[in-house]
C-alpha positions in Angstrom: 85.8 162.9 52.9 83.2 162.2 50.3 80.1 163.7 52.3 82.4 166.9 52.8 83.2 167.3 48.9 79.5 166.6 48.1 78.6 169.5 50.5 81.3 171.8 49.0 80.2 171.2 45.5 76.6 172.0 46.6 77.6 175.1 48.5 80.0 176.2 45.4 77.2 175.5 43.1 79.6 172.9 41.2 77.7 170.0 39.8 78.1 166.3 40.7 77.0 163.2 38.9 76.8 160.5 41.2 77.0 157.6 38.5 80.3 155.7 37.8 82.5 157.1 35.0 82.9 155.6 31.9 86.6 155.2 30.8 85.5 155.8 27.0 84.7 159.4 28.0 87.6 160.0 29.9 88.8 162.2 27.1 86.0 164.8 27.7 86.6 165.0 31.4 87.3 168.2 33.2 89.1 166.3 35.9 89.4 163.4 38.1 89.8 163.2 41.9 90.8 160.6 44.4 89.5 160.9 47.8 90.6 159.1 51.2 90.5 160.0 54.8 94.2 160.1 54.9 95.2 162.1 51.8 91.4 164.0 51.7 91.3 165.1 48.1 93.8 164.4 45.5 93.4 165.8 41.7 94.6 163.1 39.3 97.2 164.5 36.6 97.2 161.5 34.1 95.0 158.8 33.5 96.6 155.6 32.0 94.6 152.3 30.8 97.0 149.5 30.4 95.9 146.0 29.0 95.1 143.6 31.8 98.2 142.4 33.6 100.6 144.7 31.9 102.4 147.6 33.3 101.4 151.0 31.5 103.3 152.9 29.2 103.1 156.3 27.4 101.0 154.5 24.8 98.1 153.9 27.4 97.5 157.5 28.8 94.0 158.4 27.9 93.8 161.8 29.5 95.8 164.5 30.8 94.1 166.8 33.3 95.5 170.6 34.1 95.4 170.8 38.0 97.2 173.8 38.3 96.3 176.9 40.8 93.0 177.7 39.6 91.5 174.7 38.0 88.4 173.2 39.7 90.3 170.3 41.0 92.9 172.6 42.9 90.1 174.7 44.4 88.0 171.7 45.4 91.0 170.2 47.3 91.8 173.6 49.0 88.1 174.1 50.3 87.7 170.5 51.3 91.1 171.0 53.2 89.7 174.0 54.9 86.4 172.5 55.8 88.3 169.4 57.3 90.6 172.0 59.3 87.5 173.8 60.4 85.9 171.0 61.8 89.1 169.6 63.6 89.9 170.0 67.1 93.7 170.7 68.4 94.9 168.0 70.5 97.8 169.3 72.8 100.4 167.4 74.5 99.9 166.2 77.9 101.3 168.5 80.3 104.2 166.3 81.3 105.5 166.1 77.4 104.8 170.0 76.8 108.0 171.0 78.5 
């Protein structure tokens, strides 16, 4: 999924910085994404940083991201999903189960 995201970003002209993000800069981020093989690409709506070992609360929120329709995160999510679908092969049911 990471490779597909990087390919999509390159094709779309979306700049990518391949270095670890700094939490201190989170207030200036345009967005954040989580990628995985099962969920593909998920936009992060809110980022919380609680003290170690503590549950998070409203006071721990350091960033809120606008991920609605038309946002960069929503566009990348759709493009990556389309890329996965374009490279996927449909697996049909065995004939014995298809009836």
